[in-house]
PyMOL Python script that loads the backbone (N, CA, C, O; Angstrom):
from pymol import cmd

cmd.read_pdbstr("""\
ATOM      1  N   MET A   1       0.837  -1.176   0.000  1.00  0.00           N
ATOM      2  CA  MET A   1       0.000   0.000   0.000  1.00  0.00           C
ATOM      3  C   MET A   1       0.877   1.233   0.000  1.00  0.00           C
ATOM      4  O   MET A   1       1.870   1.304   0.725  1.00  0.00           O
ATOM      5  N   GLU A   2       0.510   2.191  -0.807  1.00  0.00           N
ATOM      6  CA  GLU A   2       1.228   3.459  -0.871  1.00  0.00           C
ATOM      7  C   GLU A   2       0.211   4.595  -0.900  1.00  0.00           C
ATOM      8  O   GLU A   2      -0.594   4.684  -1.827  1.00  0.00           O
ATOM      9  N   VAL A   3       0.244   5.462   0.106  1.00  0.00           N
ATOM     10  CA  VAL A   3      -0.639   6.627   0.132  1.00  0.00           C
ATOM     11  C   VAL A   3      -0.155   7.587  -0.949  1.00  0.00           C
ATOM     12  O   VAL A   3       1.037   7.880  -1.039  1.00  0.00           O
ATOM     13  N   LEU A   4      -1.075   8.071  -1.759  1.00  0.00           N
ATOM     14  CA  LEU A   4      -0.714   8.970  -2.854  1.00  0.00           C
ATOM     15  C   LEU A   4      -0.413  10.361  -2.289  1.00  0.00           C
ATOM     16  O   LEU A   4      -1.221  10.929  -1.554  1.00  0.00           O
ATOM     17  N   SER A   5       0.748  10.896  -2.639  1.00  0.00           N
ATOM     18  CA  SER A   5       1.204  12.160  -2.050  1.00  0.00           C
ATOM     19  C   SER A   5       0.290  13.335  -2.399  1.00  0.00           C
ATOM     20  O   SER A   5       0.110  14.239  -1.582  1.00  0.00           O
ATOM     21  N   ASP A   6      -0.281  13.333  -3.588  1.00  0.00           N
ATOM     22  CA  ASP A   6      -1.149  14.437  -3.995  1.00  0.00           C
ATOM     23  C   ASP A   6      -2.610  14.237  -3.585  1.00  0.00           C
ATOM     24  O   ASP A   6      -3.425  15.152  -3.708  1.00  0.00           O
ATOM     25  N   ARG A   7      -2.936  13.036  -3.096  1.00  0.00           N
ATOM     26  CA  ARG A   7      -4.299  12.708  -2.644  1.00  0.00           C
ATOM     27  C   ARG A   7      -4.204  11.847  -1.393  1.00  0.00           C
ATOM     28  O   ARG A   7      -4.295  10.624  -1.496  1.00  0.00           O
ATOM     29  N   PRO A   8      -4.025  12.438  -0.218  1.00  0.00           N
ATOM     30  CA  PRO A   8      -3.836  11.647   0.999  1.00  0.00           C
ATOM     31  C   PRO A   8      -5.036  10.794   1.397  1.00  0.00           C
ATOM     32  O   PRO A   8      -4.937   9.974   2.311  1.00  0.00           O
ATOM     33  N   ASP A   9      -6.176  10.981   0.715  1.00  0.00           N
ATOM     34  CA  ASP A   9      -7.343  10.135   0.969  1.00  0.00           C
ATOM     35  C   ASP A   9      -7.338   8.878   0.095  1.00  0.00           C
ATOM     36  O   ASP A   9      -8.219   8.028   0.223  1.00  0.00           O
ATOM     37  N   LEU A  10      -6.342   8.761  -0.797  1.00  0.00           N
ATOM     38  CA  LEU A  10      -6.240   7.604  -1.685  1.00  0.00           C
ATOM     39  C   LEU A  10      -4.944   6.845  -1.443  1.00  0.00           C
ATOM     40  O   LEU A  10      -3.916   7.431  -1.103  1.00  0.00           O
ATOM     41  N   ALA A  11      -5.011   5.539  -1.622  1.00  0.00           N
ATOM     42  CA  ALA A  11      -3.828   4.690  -1.512  1.00  0.00           C
ATOM     43  C   ALA A  11      -3.829   3.697  -2.663  1.00  0.00           C
ATOM     44  O   ALA A  11      -4.885   3.214  -3.071  1.00  0.00           O
ATOM     45  N   MET A  12      -2.647   3.393  -3.186  1.00  0.00           N
ATOM     46  CA  MET A  12      -2.505   2.375  -4.206  1.00  0.00           C
ATOM     47  C   MET A  12      -2.283   1.054  -3.479  1.00  0.00           C
ATOM     48  O   MET A  12      -1.358   0.931  -2.676  1.00  0.00           O
ATOM     49  N   VAL A  13      -3.126   0.074  -3.758  1.00  0.00           N
ATOM     50  CA  VAL A  13      -3.065  -1.217  -3.074  1.00  0.00           C
ATOM     51  C   VAL A  13      -2.992  -2.344  -4.097  1.00  0.00           C
ATOM     52  O   VAL A  13      -3.286  -2.153  -5.277  1.00  0.00           O
ATOM     53  N   ASP A  14      -2.596  -3.513  -3.624  1.00  0.00           N
ATOM     54  CA  ASP A  14      -2.540  -4.710  -4.451  1.00  0.00           C
ATOM     55  C   ASP A  14      -3.732  -5.591  -4.075  1.00  0.00           C
ATOM     56  O   ASP A  14      -3.858  -6.033  -2.933  1.00  0.00           O
ATOM     57  N   VAL A  15      -4.598  -5.837  -5.052  1.00  0.00           N
ATOM     58  CA  VAL A  15      -5.763  -6.706  -4.850  1.00  0.00           C
ATOM     59  C   VAL A  15      -5.550  -7.935  -5.728  1.00  0.00           C
ATOM     60  O   VAL A  15      -5.819  -7.905  -6.929  1.00  0.00           O
ATOM     61  N   SER A  16      -5.067  -9.009  -5.123  1.00  0.00           N
ATOM     62  CA  SER A  16      -4.804 -10.256  -5.853  1.00  0.00           C
ATOM     63  C   SER A  16      -3.947 -10.020  -7.093  1.00  0.00           C
ATOM     64  O   SER A  16      -4.214 -10.568  -8.162  1.00  0.00           O
ATOM     65  N   GLY A  17      -2.917  -9.197  -6.931  1.00  0.00           N
ATOM     66  CA  GLY A  17      -1.990  -8.943  -8.026  1.00  0.00           C
ATOM     67  C   GLY A  17      -2.361  -7.790  -8.931  1.00  0.00           C
ATOM     68  O   GLY A  17      -1.633  -7.501  -9.881  1.00  0.00           O
ATOM     69  N   VAL A  18      -3.476  -7.119  -8.664  1.00  0.00           N
ATOM     70  CA  VAL A  18      -3.926  -5.985  -9.466  1.00  0.00           C
ATOM     71  C   VAL A  18      -3.787  -4.721  -8.629  1.00  0.00           C
ATOM     72  O   VAL A  18      -4.320  -4.647  -7.522  1.00  0.00           O
ATOM     73  N   LYS A  19      -3.072  -3.721  -9.153  1.00  0.00           N
ATOM     74  CA  LYS A  19      -2.916  -2.449  -8.439  1.00  0.00           C
ATOM     75  C   LYS A  19      -4.163  -1.604  -8.646  1.00  0.00           C
ATOM     76  O   LYS A  19      -4.619  -1.410  -9.773  1.00  0.00           O
ATOM     77  N   ARG A  20      -4.714  -1.098  -7.524  1.00  0.00           N
ATOM     78  CA  ARG A  20      -5.911  -0.270  -7.552  1.00  0.00           C
ATOM     79  C   ARG A  20      -5.753   0.901  -6.597  1.00  0.00           C
ATOM     80  O   ARG A  20      -5.137   0.766  -5.539  1.00  0.00           O
ATOM     81  N   ALA A  21      -6.307   2.049  -6.964  1.00  0.00           N
ATOM     82  CA  ALA A  21      -6.390   3.181  -6.049  1.00  0.00           C
ATOM     83  C   ALA A  21      -7.691   3.033  -5.276  1.00  0.00           C
ATOM     84  O   ALA A  21      -8.760   2.874  -5.866  1.00  0.00           O
ATOM     85  N   ILE A  22      -7.592   3.085  -3.949  1.00  0.00           N
ATOM     86  CA  ILE A  22      -8.787   2.986  -3.117  1.00  0.00           C
ATOM     87  C   ILE A  22      -8.846   4.180  -2.167  1.00  0.00           C
ATOM     88  O   ILE A  22      -7.828   4.792  -1.846  1.00  0.00           O
ATOM     89  N   ASN A  23     -10.046   4.489  -1.734  1.00  0.00           N
ATOM     90  CA  ASN A  23     -10.251   5.597  -0.813  1.00  0.00           C
ATOM     91  C   ASN A  23     -10.051   5.100   0.617  1.00  0.00           C
ATOM     92  O   ASN A  23     -10.712   4.154   1.046  1.00  0.00           O
ATOM     93  N   ILE A  24      -9.137   5.737   1.357  1.00  0.00           N
ATOM     94  CA  ILE A  24      -8.878   5.360   2.749  1.00  0.00           C
ATOM     95  C   ILE A  24      -9.437   6.410   3.719  1.00  0.00           C
ATOM     96  O   ILE A  24      -9.100   6.413   4.903  1.00  0.00           O
ATOM     97  N   GLY A  25     -10.282   7.285   3.210  1.00  0.00           N
ATOM     98  CA  GLY A  25     -10.838   8.368   4.011  1.00  0.00           C
ATOM     99  C   GLY A  25     -11.732   7.920   5.156  1.00  0.00           C
ATOM    100  O   GLY A  25     -11.936   8.672   6.109  1.00  0.00           O
ATOM    101  N   LEU A  26     -12.273   6.699   5.077  1.00  0.00           N
ATOM    102  CA  LEU A  26     -13.131   6.207   6.162  1.00  0.00           C
ATOM    103  C   LEU A  26     -12.323   5.687   7.350  1.00  0.00           C
ATOM    104  O   LEU A  26     -12.869   5.479   8.433  1.00  0.00           O
ATOM    105  N   LEU A  27     -11.027   5.477   7.145  1.00  0.00           N
ATOM    106  CA  LEU A  27     -10.170   4.991   8.226  1.00  0.00           C
ATOM    107  C   LEU A  27      -9.586   6.173   8.993  1.00  0.00           C
ATOM    108  O   LEU A  27      -9.477   7.279   8.464  1.00  0.00           O
ATOM    109  N   GLU A  28      -9.218   5.927  10.230  1.00  0.00           N
ATOM    110  CA  GLU A  28      -8.602   6.974  11.041  1.00  0.00           C
ATOM    111  C   GLU A  28      -7.328   7.446  10.354  1.00  0.00           C
ATOM    112  O   GLU A  28      -6.504   6.634   9.935  1.00  0.00           O
ATOM    113  N   HIS A  29      -7.171   8.760  10.239  1.00  0.00           N
ATOM    114  CA  HIS A  29      -6.008   9.335   9.544  1.00  0.00           C
ATOM    115  C   HIS A  29      -4.704   8.796  10.138  1.00  0.00           C
ATOM    116  O   HIS A  29      -4.500   8.829  11.351  1.00  0.00           O
ATOM    117  N   GLY A  30      -3.836   8.305   9.268  1.00  0.00           N
ATOM    118  CA  GLY A  30      -2.543   7.803   9.698  1.00  0.00           C
ATOM    119  C   GLY A  30      -2.571   6.415  10.308  1.00  0.00           C
ATOM    120  O   GLY A  30      -1.558   5.944  10.825  1.00  0.00           O
ATOM    121  N   SER A  31      -3.734   5.745  10.253  1.00  0.00           N
ATOM    122  CA  SER A  31      -3.843   4.445  10.921  1.00  0.00           C
ATOM    123  C   SER A  31      -3.365   3.279  10.059  1.00  0.00           C
ATOM    124  O   SER A  31      -3.199   2.172  10.570  1.00  0.00           O
ATOM    125  N   VAL A  32      -3.140   3.501   8.771  1.00  0.00           N
ATOM    126  CA  VAL A  32      -2.669   2.420   7.909  1.00  0.00           C
ATOM    127  C   VAL A  32      -1.278   2.732   7.378  1.00  0.00           C
ATOM    128  O   VAL A  32      -0.943   3.874   7.064  1.00  0.00           O
ATOM    129  N   VAL A  33      -0.494   1.687   7.292  1.00  0.00           N
ATOM    130  CA  VAL A  33       0.880   1.812   6.782  1.00  0.00           C
ATOM    131  C   VAL A  33       1.120   0.666   5.805  1.00  0.00           C
ATOM    132  O   VAL A  33       0.399  -0.332   5.828  1.00  0.00           O
ATOM    133  N   PRO A  34       2.135   0.805   4.943  1.00  0.00           N
ATOM    134  CA  PRO A  34       2.452  -0.289   4.023  1.00  0.00           C
ATOM    135  C   PRO A  34       2.607  -1.608   4.781  1.00  0.00           C
ATOM    136  O   PRO A  34       3.243  -1.666   5.834  1.00  0.00           O
ATOM    137  N   GLY A  35       2.013  -2.661   4.225  1.00  0.00           N
ATOM    138  CA  GLY A  35       2.045  -3.975   4.854  1.00  0.00           C
ATOM    139  C   GLY A  35       0.782  -4.317   5.616  1.00  0.00           C
ATOM    140  O   GLY A  35       0.550  -5.484   5.933  1.00  0.00           O
ATOM    141  N   ASP A  36      -0.052  -3.309   5.921  1.00  0.00           N
ATOM    142  CA  ASP A  36      -1.322  -3.565   6.607  1.00  0.00           C
ATOM    143  C   ASP A  36      -2.293  -4.270   5.660  1.00  0.00           C
ATOM    144  O   ASP A  36      -2.242  -4.089   4.443  1.00  0.00           O
ATOM    145  N   TRP A  37      -3.168  -5.068   6.243  1.00  0.00           N
ATOM    146  CA  TRP A  37      -4.262  -5.703   5.514  1.00  0.00           C
ATOM    147  C   TRP A  37      -5.505  -4.865   5.766  1.00  0.00           C
ATOM    148  O   TRP A  37      -5.790  -4.496   6.906  1.00  0.00           O
ATOM    149  N   ILE A  38      -6.251  -4.562   4.697  1.00  0.00           N
ATOM    150  CA  ILE A  38      -7.469  -3.779   4.854  1.00  0.00           C
ATOM    151  C   ILE A  38      -8.618  -4.446   4.102  1.00  0.00           C
ATOM    152  O   ILE A  38      -8.423  -5.072   3.060  1.00  0.00           O
ATOM    153  N   LEU A  39      -9.802  -4.296   4.650  1.00  0.00           N
ATOM    154  CA  LEU A  39     -11.014  -4.811   4.025  1.00  0.00           C
ATOM    155  C   LEU A  39     -11.537  -3.729   3.092  1.00  0.00           C
ATOM    156  O   LEU A  39     -11.788  -2.601   3.516  1.00  0.00           O
ATOM    157  N   ILE A  40     -11.702  -4.078   1.814  1.00  0.00           N
ATOM    158  CA  ILE A  40     -12.113  -3.113   0.793  1.00  0.00           C
ATOM    159  C   ILE A  40     -13.462  -3.533   0.220  1.00  0.00           C
ATOM    160  O   ILE A  40     -13.703  -4.712  -0.039  1.00  0.00           O
ATOM    161  N   HIS A  41     -14.329  -2.553   0.028  1.00  0.00           N
ATOM    162  CA  HIS A  41     -15.604  -2.798  -0.648  1.00  0.00           C
ATOM    163  C   HIS A  41     -15.871  -1.626  -1.575  1.00  0.00           C
ATOM    164  O   HIS A  41     -15.813  -0.473  -1.149  1.00  0.00           O
ATOM    165  N   VAL A  42     -16.159  -1.905  -2.818  1.00  0.00           N
ATOM    166  CA  VAL A  42     -16.426  -0.924  -3.880  1.00  0.00           C
ATOM    167  C   VAL A  42     -15.494   0.292  -3.833  1.00  0.00           C
ATOM    168  O   VAL A  42     -15.936   1.436  -3.933  1.00  0.00           O
ATOM    169  N   GLY A  43     -14.200   0.015  -3.678  1.00  0.00           N
ATOM    170  CA  GLY A  43     -13.208   1.078  -3.749  1.00  0.00           C
ATOM    171  C   GLY A  43     -12.941   1.830  -2.466  1.00  0.00           C
ATOM    172  O   GLY A  43     -12.171   2.791  -2.470  1.00  0.00           O
ATOM    173  N   PHE A  44     -13.557   1.420  -1.362  1.00  0.00           N
ATOM    174  CA  PHE A  44     -13.348   2.080  -0.078  1.00  0.00           C
ATOM    175  C   PHE A  44     -12.748   1.108   0.927  1.00  0.00           C
ATOM    176  O   PHE A  44     -13.194  -0.033   1.042  1.00  0.00           O
ATOM    177  N   ALA A  45     -11.742   1.564   1.650  1.00  0.00           N
ATOM    178  CA  ALA A  45     -11.188   0.781   2.752  1.00  0.00           C
ATOM    179  C   ALA A  45     -12.140   0.935   3.931  1.00  0.00           C
ATOM    180  O   ALA A  45     -12.384   2.041   4.413  1.00  0.00           O
ATOM    181  N   LEU A  46     -12.675  -0.203   4.386  1.00  0.00           N
ATOM    182  CA  LEU A  46     -13.661  -0.155   5.473  1.00  0.00           C
ATOM    183  C   LEU A  46     -13.020  -0.313   6.845  1.00  0.00           C
ATOM    184  O   LEU A  46     -13.441   0.327   7.809  1.00  0.00           O
ATOM    185  N   SER A  47     -11.989  -1.177   6.934  1.00  0.00           N
ATOM    186  CA  SER A  47     -11.338  -1.396   8.223  1.00  0.00           C
ATOM    187  C   SER A  47     -10.014  -2.115   8.014  1.00  0.00           C
ATOM    188  O   SER A  47      -9.777  -2.750   6.986  1.00  0.00           O
ATOM    189  N   LYS A  48      -9.163  -1.994   9.021  1.00  0.00           N
ATOM    190  CA  LYS A  48      -7.939  -2.795   9.047  1.00  0.00           C
ATOM    191  C   LYS A  48      -8.303  -4.171   9.580  1.00  0.00           C
ATOM    192  O   LYS A  48      -9.130  -4.296  10.483  1.00  0.00           O
ATOM    193  N   ILE A  49      -7.682  -5.203   9.017  1.00  0.00           N
ATOM    194  CA  ILE A  49      -7.892  -6.561   9.499  1.00  0.00           C
ATOM    195  C   ILE A  49      -6.535  -7.216   9.673  1.00  0.00           C
ATOM    196  O   ILE A  49      -5.537  -6.748   9.125  1.00  0.00           O
ATOM    197  N   ASP A  50      -6.499  -8.305  10.441  1.00  0.00           N
ATOM    198  CA  ASP A  50      -5.212  -8.974  10.607  1.00  0.00           C
ATOM    199  C   ASP A  50      -5.007  -9.976   9.471  1.00  0.00           C
ATOM    200  O   ASP A  50      -5.928 -10.260   8.706  1.00  0.00           O
ATOM    201  N   GLU A  51      -3.801 -10.499   9.376  1.00  0.00           N
ATOM    202  CA  GLU A  51      -3.443 -11.387   8.273  1.00  0.00           C
ATOM    203  C   GLU A  51      -4.291 -12.664   8.260  1.00  0.00           C
ATOM    204  O   GLU A  51      -4.643 -13.164   7.192  1.00  0.00           O
ATOM    205  N   MET A  52      -4.619 -13.195   9.451  1.00  0.00           N
ATOM    206  CA  MET A  52      -5.435 -14.408   9.514  1.00  0.00           C
ATOM    207  C   MET A  52      -6.834 -14.159   8.951  1.00  0.00           C
ATOM    208  O   MET A  52      -7.368 -14.992   8.219  1.00  0.00           O
ATOM    209  N   GLU A  53      -7.425 -13.013   9.292  1.00  0.00           N
ATOM    210  CA  GLU A  53      -8.748 -12.672   8.769  1.00  0.00           C
ATOM    211  C   GLU A  53      -8.689 -12.466   7.256  1.00  0.00           C
ATOM    212  O   GLU A  53      -9.598 -12.876   6.534  1.00  0.00           O
ATOM    213  N   ALA A  54      -7.607 -11.825   6.776  1.00  0.00           N
ATOM    214  CA  ALA A  54      -7.446 -11.627   5.341  1.00  0.00           C
ATOM    215  C   ALA A  54      -7.314 -12.966   4.624  1.00  0.00           C
ATOM    216  O   ALA A  54      -7.915 -13.162   3.568  1.00  0.00           O
ATOM    217  N   LYS A  55      -6.539 -13.885   5.184  1.00  0.00           N
ATOM    218  CA  LYS A  55      -6.366 -15.199   4.573  1.00  0.00           C
ATOM    219  C   LYS A  55      -7.696 -15.951   4.528  1.00  0.00           C
ATOM    220  O   LYS A  55      -8.008 -16.587   3.522  1.00  0.00           O
ATOM    221  N   ALA A  56      -8.469 -15.887   5.587  1.00  0.00           N
ATOM    222  CA  ALA A  56      -9.772 -16.555   5.617  1.00  0.00           C
ATOM    223  C   ALA A  56     -10.693 -15.987   4.539  1.00  0.00           C
ATOM    224  O   ALA A  56     -11.399 -16.740   3.868  1.00  0.00           O
ATOM    225  N   ALA A  57     -10.692 -14.680   4.371  1.00  0.00           N
ATOM    226  CA  ALA A  57     -11.528 -14.054   3.346  1.00  0.00           C
ATOM    227  C   ALA A  57     -11.080 -14.476   1.948  1.00  0.00           C
ATOM    228  O   ALA A  57     -11.909 -14.798   1.098  1.00  0.00           O
ATOM    229  N   LEU A  58      -9.764 -14.473   1.712  1.00  0.00           N
ATOM    230  CA  LEU A  58      -9.253 -14.895   0.408  1.00  0.00           C
ATOM    231  C   LEU A  58      -9.540 -16.363   0.134  1.00  0.00           C
ATOM    232  O   LEU A  58      -9.900 -16.731  -0.984  1.00  0.00           O
ATOM    233  N   ASP A  59      -9.382 -17.199   1.149  1.00  0.00           N
ATOM    234  CA  ASP A  59      -9.689 -18.626   0.989  1.00  0.00           C
ATOM    235  C   ASP A  59     -11.150 -18.814   0.593  1.00  0.00           C
ATOM    236  O   ASP A  59     -11.461 -19.622  -0.282  1.00  0.00           O
ATOM    237  N   PHE A  60     -12.049 -18.064   1.241  1.00  0.00           N
ATOM    238  CA  PHE A  60     -13.463 -18.166   0.903  1.00  0.00           C
ATOM    239  C   PHE A  60     -13.708 -17.747  -0.544  1.00  0.00           C
ATOM    240  O   PHE A  60     -14.391 -18.442  -1.297  1.00  0.00           O
ATOM    241  N   LEU A  61     -13.140 -16.596  -0.922  1.00  0.00           N
ATOM    242  CA  LEU A  61     -13.351 -16.110  -2.288  1.00  0.00           C
ATOM    243  C   LEU A  61     -12.837 -17.108  -3.321  1.00  0.00           C
ATOM    244  O   LEU A  61     -13.478 -17.343  -4.345  1.00  0.00           O
ATOM    245  N   GLU A  62     -11.673 -17.692  -3.039  1.00  0.00           N
ATOM    246  CA  GLU A  62     -11.119 -18.679  -3.963  1.00  0.00           C
ATOM    247  C   GLU A  62     -11.969 -19.939  -3.999  1.00  0.00           C
ATOM    248  O   GLU A  62     -12.010 -20.622  -5.022  1.00  0.00           O
ATOM    249  N   SER A  63     -12.649 -20.261  -2.901  1.00  0.00           N
ATOM    250  CA  SER A  63     -13.468 -21.476  -2.847  1.00  0.00           C
ATOM    251  C   SER A  63     -14.734 -21.363  -3.695  1.00  0.00           C
ATOM    252  O   SER A  63     -15.324 -22.379  -4.062  1.00  0.00           O
ATOM    253  N   ILE A  64     -15.154 -20.137  -4.009  1.00  0.00           N
ATOM    254  CA  ILE A  64     -16.356 -20.004  -4.834  1.00  0.00           C
ATOM    255  C   ILE A  64     -16.044 -20.165  -6.315  1.00  0.00           C
ATOM    256  O   ILE A  64     -16.939 -20.126  -7.160  1.00  0.00           O
ATOM    257  N   GLY A  65     -14.764 -20.347  -6.618  1.00  0.00           N
ATOM    258  CA  GLY A  65     -14.362 -20.776  -7.952  1.00  0.00           C
ATOM    259  C   GLY A  65     -14.449 -19.745  -9.043  1.00  0.00           C
ATOM    260  O   GLY A  65     -13.874 -18.661  -8.949  1.00  0.00           O
ATOM    261  N   GLN A  66     -15.184 -20.100 -10.093  1.00  0.00           N
ATOM    262  CA  GLN A  66     -15.185 -19.321 -11.324  1.00  0.00           C
ATOM    263  C   GLN A  66     -15.649 -17.880 -11.119  1.00  0.00           C
ATOM    264  O   GLN A  66     -15.126 -16.972 -11.766  1.00  0.00           O
ATOM    265  N   ALA A  67     -16.601 -17.657 -10.249  1.00  0.00           N
ATOM    266  CA  ALA A  67     -17.082 -16.290 -10.012  1.00  0.00           C
ATOM    267  C   ALA A  67     -15.939 -15.403  -9.521  1.00  0.00           C
ATOM    268  O   ALA A  67     -15.826 -14.246  -9.927  1.00  0.00           O
ATOM    269  N   TYR A  68     -15.093 -15.949  -8.646  1.00  0.00           N
ATOM    270  CA  TYR A  68     -13.936 -15.197  -8.151  1.00  0.00           C
ATOM    271  C   TYR A  68     -12.944 -14.947  -9.284  1.00  0.00           C
ATOM    272  O   TYR A  68     -12.438 -13.835  -9.436  1.00  0.00           O
ATOM    273  N   GLU A  69     -12.668 -15.973 -10.071  1.00  0.00           N
ATOM    274  CA  GLU A  69     -11.733 -15.827 -11.191  1.00  0.00           C
ATOM    275  C   GLU A  69     -12.237 -14.788 -12.192  1.00  0.00           C
ATOM    276  O   GLU A  69     -11.451 -14.001 -12.719  1.00  0.00           O
ATOM    277  N   ASP A  70     -13.538 -14.784 -12.454  1.00  0.00           N
ATOM    278  CA  ASP A  70     -14.118 -13.802 -13.370  1.00  0.00           C
ATOM    279  C   ASP A  70     -13.962 -12.385 -12.832  1.00  0.00           C
ATOM    280  O   ASP A  70     -13.678 -11.455 -13.586  1.00  0.00           O
ATOM    281  N   GLU A  71     -14.150 -12.225 -11.521  1.00  0.00           N
ATOM    282  CA  GLU A  71     -14.006 -10.902 -10.900  1.00  0.00           C
ATOM    283  C   GLU A  71     -12.567 -10.404 -10.986  1.00  0.00           C
ATOM    284  O   GLU A  71     -12.333  -9.235 -11.292  1.00  0.00           O
ATOM    285  N   ILE A  72     -11.607 -11.278 -10.720  1.00  0.00           N
ATOM    286  CA  ILE A  72     -10.192 -10.894 -10.808  1.00  0.00           C
ATOM    287  C   ILE A  72      -9.832 -10.552 -12.254  1.00  0.00           C
ATOM    288  O   ILE A  72      -9.092  -9.597 -12.493  1.00  0.00           O
ATOM    289  N   ALA A  73     -10.342 -11.313 -13.217  1.00  0.00           N
ATOM    290  CA  ALA A  73     -10.089 -11.015 -14.632  1.00  0.00           C
ATOM    291  C   ALA A  73     -10.654  -9.647 -14.999  1.00  0.00           C
ATOM    292  O   ALA A  73     -10.021  -8.890 -15.735  1.00  0.00           O
ATOM    293  N   ALA A  74     -11.844  -9.328 -14.489  1.00  0.00           N
ATOM    294  CA  ALA A  74     -12.445  -8.018 -14.754  1.00  0.00           C
ATOM    295  C   ALA A  74     -11.607  -6.904 -14.138  1.00  0.00           C
ATOM    296  O   ALA A  74     -11.456  -5.840 -14.739  1.00  0.00           O
ATOM    297  N   LEU A  75     -11.062  -7.137 -12.948  1.00  0.00           N
ATOM    298  CA  LEU A  75     -10.179  -6.154 -12.326  1.00  0.00           C
ATOM    299  C   LEU A  75      -8.945  -5.918 -13.177  1.00  0.00           C
ATOM    300  O   LEU A  75      -8.555  -4.775 -13.414  1.00  0.00           O
ATOM    301  N   ARG A  76      -8.331  -7.004 -13.638  1.00  0.00           N
ATOM    302  CA  ARG A  76      -7.127  -6.870 -14.472  1.00  0.00           C
ATOM    303  C   ARG A  76      -7.431  -6.110 -15.758  1.00  0.00           C
ATOM    304  O   ARG A  76      -6.638  -5.270 -16.185  1.00  0.00           O
ATOM    305  N   ASP A  77      -8.574  -6.398 -16.375  1.00  0.00           N
ATOM    306  CA  ASP A  77      -8.960  -5.730 -17.616  1.00  0.00           C
ATOM    307  C   ASP A  77      -9.216  -4.250 -17.420  1.00  0.00           C
ATOM    308  O   ASP A  77      -9.051  -3.466 -18.355  1.00  0.00           O
ATOM    309  N   SER A  78      -9.617  -3.853 -16.220  1.00  0.00           N
ATOM    310  CA  SER A  78      -9.923  -2.445 -15.970  1.00  0.00           C
ATOM    311  C   SER A  78      -8.767  -1.697 -15.326  1.00  0.00           C
ATOM    312  O   SER A  78      -8.916  -0.539 -14.937  1.00  0.00           O
ATOM    313  N   MET A  79      -7.606  -2.357 -15.210  1.00  0.00           N
ATOM    314  CA  MET A  79      -6.467  -1.762 -14.517  1.00  0.00           C
ATOM    315  C   MET A  79      -6.025  -0.466 -15.193  1.00  0.00           C
ATOM    316  O   MET A  79      -5.909  -0.384 -16.415  1.00  0.00           O
ATOM    317  N   ILE A  80      -5.789   0.524 -14.368  1.00  0.00           N
ATOM    318  CA  ILE A  80      -5.310   1.815 -14.852  1.00  0.00           C
ATOM    319  C   ILE A  80      -3.796   1.731 -14.923  1.00  0.00           C
ATOM    320  O   ILE A  80      -3.136   1.370 -13.949  1.00  0.00           O
ATOM    321  N   GLU A  81      -3.258   2.064 -16.073  1.00  0.00           N
ATOM    322  CA  GLU A  81      -1.808   2.009 -16.270  1.00  0.00           C
ATOM    323  C   GLU A  81      -1.142   3.165 -15.532  1.00  0.00           C
ATOM    324  O   GLU A  81      -1.604   4.304 -15.580  1.00  0.00           O
ATOM    325  N   GLU A  82      -0.048   2.844 -14.852  1.00  0.00           N
ATOM    326  CA  GLU A  82       0.729   3.881 -14.170  1.00  0.00           C
ATOM    327  C   GLU A  82       1.646   4.546 -15.188  1.00  0.00           C
ATOM    328  O   GLU A  82       2.142   3.897 -16.109  1.00  0.00           O
ATOM    329  N   GLU A  83       1.865   5.833 -15.016  1.00  0.00           N
ATOM    330  CA  GLU A  83       2.753   6.569 -15.924  1.00  0.00           C
ATOM    331  C   GLU A  83       4.131   6.646 -15.355  1.00  0.00           C
ATOM    332  O   GLU A  83       5.023   7.227 -15.973  1.00  0.00           O
TER     333      GLU A  83
END
""", "prot")
cmd.dss("prot")
cmd.show_as("cartoon", "prot")
cmd.util.cbc("prot")
cmd.orient("prot")
């Protein structure tokens, strides 16, 4: 995770290998640092979670199979190229 210097309410994060800008404005200012796990929904960071909770969520998503793979493919297709 990298907080964008020109937009402190946004951070660049890795979502299953896809870089995305997400809004971290709902979290306490300064409460997230690179390496933290965060729960994201529709582009917003909702809360910090620990690694075990993140792994459980990822395991669940992977267990639903093709729907998860389709979502990740859609994310990759919509990826914004960095300059």
